[in-house]
N, C-alpha and C positions, 0 to 999 in steps of 0.2 A: 774827317771830323764828323761827329754825330750832331745833328741839329734837332732840338726838341722844341716844337712850336706848341703854344697853348693858347686857348681862348679865355682861360679863367672861367668863373661862373657866369654864364650868359643870362642867368636869372637874377643877377644882382640888382636889377630894377624892381624886384619883387617876385614872389613865387607865382607860378602859373598853374591853373587848373589843367589836368592832364588832357582833357578833350580839346583844348585850344592850342594847336601847333603854332609855333612862332614863325616858322618858315615853311615853304612848300616842299623843298627838297633838301636832303642832308648836305649835298655839296654846296648849295647856296648858303645854308646856315653856317657851315664850316668856314668857308672863305670870308663871308661877311663878318663873322665873329672874330676871326683872326685879324682882319683889317681893323675892326673896332678896338680890339685889345691893344694892337700895336700903336694905334693913334692915341689912345688914352694914356698908354705908358710913355709915349714921346711927349705928351702934353702939347701937341701942335694941332691946329685946325686941319681937317681932312683936305681942304682946298689949297693948302700951302704947297708950293712947288717942292718936289723931292730934293732939288738942289739946295734948298734952304733948311731942310730938316736936319736934326742933330745926327751926329755919327752913331752908327748902330752900337758902338762900344759903350755909349752912355745909357742905353736902355736894355742891354742884354747882359748876360753873365756867362762867362766861360769857366767850367770846372774840368780840369784835365783836358781831355779831347772832346768834351761835350759843350755845345753852346746852347743855352736856354734863351729862346726867343718868344716873348720878352723875358726879362728877369721875373721869376715866378715866385709868388707867395701863395701857399696853400689856403683853401677855404674850408676849414673843418665843419662838420655837421654841427648844428646848434642844439640838437636834442640827442638823447641816448640812442645808441646804435639800433636797438630793437624797435625804434619808432619808424624805421625806414625800410623801404624796398629799394635795393641798389642794383641797377642793371647796367651791364657793359655790353657794347657791341663792338667787336674787333673786326676791322676790315683788313684782310690780307690783300695786298695790292698786286697787280699784274707784273710779270717779268721779274719777280723776286724769288730766288730759290727757296723751295719749301724746307730745305735743311735749316734755314734760319728761324723757323717758326717757334721752336721751343723757347729760345731766348727772347724772341719778339713778344710772345704771349706773356711771359713772366715780367718783362719790362713794362708792358702796358698795364698789367694788373698792379704792379708795384707803384707806378706813377699815380694811378687813381687812388690806391689805398693811402698813399702819402697825402694826396690832395684833400681827401675827405676825412683823414684822421681816423681811419678804421682799420680792422684787421681781416675783413672778409667781404665778399660780395654775394648777393643772392642769386643772380642769374648772369651767365656769360654766354652771349650769342656770337657765333663766328660766321663771317661772310667770306666765301671762297671766290677768287677772281674767275670771271668767265661764266659763272652760273647765274642764270636768270629764270624766273618763273613766268610762263605764258599760259594763262588759263585756256586759251583757244588753240594751243599748239602742243600736242603731246610729244612731238619730237624735241621740244625745248628741254624736256626732262631726261633726254637720253644722253649718256656720255659714253665714251669709249675708253678702253684701257690702253689704247695705243695712240700716241700723239699724231697729229697730221704730219705727213712727210715734208710739208712746206713751212711748218712753224715749229719752233722748239717748245718742249714742255717746260713747265716751271722748274722741275727738278734738273733740267739740263741747261737752264739759263746760265750764262756767263756773267758773273757779278761785275766784270769789267767791260761788258759790252755797252754799246751806245745805240739802243734801238731807236727807230723812227718814232715820231709822235703818234702815229697810228697804232703802235704797239700798246700804248696805254689803254686803248679802248677796245681793241680787237683781240683780247686774250681768249685763248681756247678754254673750254671747260676743263677742270682738272679731272684726272683719271681717279677711279675709286681707290686705288692703292695709296695715292698721295693723300687723299682725304682721310683715309683710315689711319695712316701714319701720324698725321696731324692730330687726329682725335685722341690718340694714345697720350699725347702731351696734356690734353685737356682733362682726360681721366685721372692723370697723376695729380693735377691741381685740385680736382674734386677730392681725391683721397687725402690730400694734405689739409683739407678744410678751408682752403682759400675761396672756393666756389661751391655754393650749395646746389645749384642746378646748371645744366648745360643746355644750350640751344643751337640750332642750325638755321640757315637762311636759304630760301629759294628751292627747297627740296619738294618735288612732287612725288606721286605714287611710285614711279619706276625707280627713281634714285633712292627713295626711302626703303623700298623692298630689297634693294641690293646692299644698302648701307647698314640698316639696323641689325641684321644677324652678325655683323662683324664688330659690334660694340659691346663693351663690358658695362660701361655706364651709359645708359640710353639717354638721348636728348629728351628734355621735358617740353621743349617748345620748337615749333617749326614756324619761322617767320617768312611770309611770302609777300611779294609785291604784286598786287593785282592791278593790272592796267585799267585805267579809266573807271576805277571803282566797280569793276565787274564783281559778280557774285563768285565766291570760292567754289570750284567744281565739287559737285556732290560726291563723286568717288573719293576725292581727297578727304572730304569731311568724314566720310564713313571709315576710311582707312585710319585716319588720325584718331578717331574715337576708339576703334578696335585696339590700336596700339598704345592708347593712353597719352597721345600727343596733344598739346594745346596749340591751336592754330592762331597766329597773330598776323595782322597785316601791317605794312609799313610803306614809306615812300622814300626809302634810302636809295642812293646810287651805289652800285657795286664798287666802282672806282671813284671814290669821293675826292681824290686829290691827284690828278694827272700831273706829270712833271712840268708841263708847260705852264699850268696854273700856278704851281709852286714857285717856279722861276719868276713869273710875273710879279707875284706878291713880294718876293725877297729881292728882286732886282732893283735897278736904279732908274727904271722908266717912270713915266707919269703916274702909273698905278702901283709902283713899287716902293719899298721902304729902305732901299739902299744897303741891305745886308750883303748882297752879292755885287761884284763888279763895280765897286765904288771908284770915285775919282781919287787920284793921287795915292793909290794904294790903300785907301781906307776900307774898301769892301773886300769880301772874300772872293777868291777866284776858284773855278773848278766846275765840275759837272755835278748837279744836284739830282739825287735819285730818291723819291719818296719810298719809304719802307713799309709803313703801316699807319693806320689811323684808328683811334679808339674813341667812341662816344660813351659818355657815362651820364646816368640819370639817378638822382636820389629823390624818391617820392615819399612824402609823409603819409603813412598808411591810413591813419584815422581821418585825415582831411582830404586825401586824394589830390594833393597839390605837389608840383615839382619845386623843390626848394633849391636844388643844386643840379646844374646840367652844364656840360662842357665837352671839349674835345682836346685830345693830345694828338699831334702828328709828328712822326719821326722820319727824318731823312738822312741820307749819307752824302757828304760833300767830298768828292774826290778831286784832288788837285790836278791842274793841267799838266 
């Protein structure tokens, strides 16, 4: 079964000026917003025991083999499309075969287009698992074309495997060939007019020099996470300027939704919402595996405010 989790518009309390982040980290923002949306949909106080909360069937909707958590209603843009800059950041998660990404990417875009009531987005940034940027460590920007003999590559992952919790956080950087194959999918979306510009995340000089010659549609943006608000390295600034890349900084986590966190949210424990492992057969049973997460932001251009922002997270539930 496919599980589609949504936060709805987390700016529903009012638009926010871009420079004022609501949360420090994307994983905190995602999990907090999911919990808030689930609680609001259930219409129960957060302090109420999980055992007394309503059955998940009363606040979710199942369509064929897809369960929407919670029942979702789109939040279309209030002004004409040309008034907005719409950005998506798609997080490919660890231990998910790269062969799924074509469908994953289209699914993510389609969910957001339906949510916002529009037909295209301005910028799509993709985040690959295991890749992080460290301004003080040039080795962090090196990847190999051969996976470690002790760990499987993403392309070799078995979709029926049951990795240990550490697998969620210790993913190896992807090899260049896998990244390029994924990029071909993004180029097709650009050709179709669904996406105006493409972007990558956490690429330093070395990885950029190897990646760019293999692209047909070059990325317009390189988004990097600079630790402790350090200054972006000058060599990267110069290289990006030469190649026409816009450098942006962020505070997102590469793996925004580990499976342990997802199971806690959906489970029947004190912090859970009873979708999984419910009493008397009420809850779903099986192994839950996060597939991808997408963050979307719609900014009103002339006012510089975020009108609509939210997340979708998709997981697979495989029966016991």
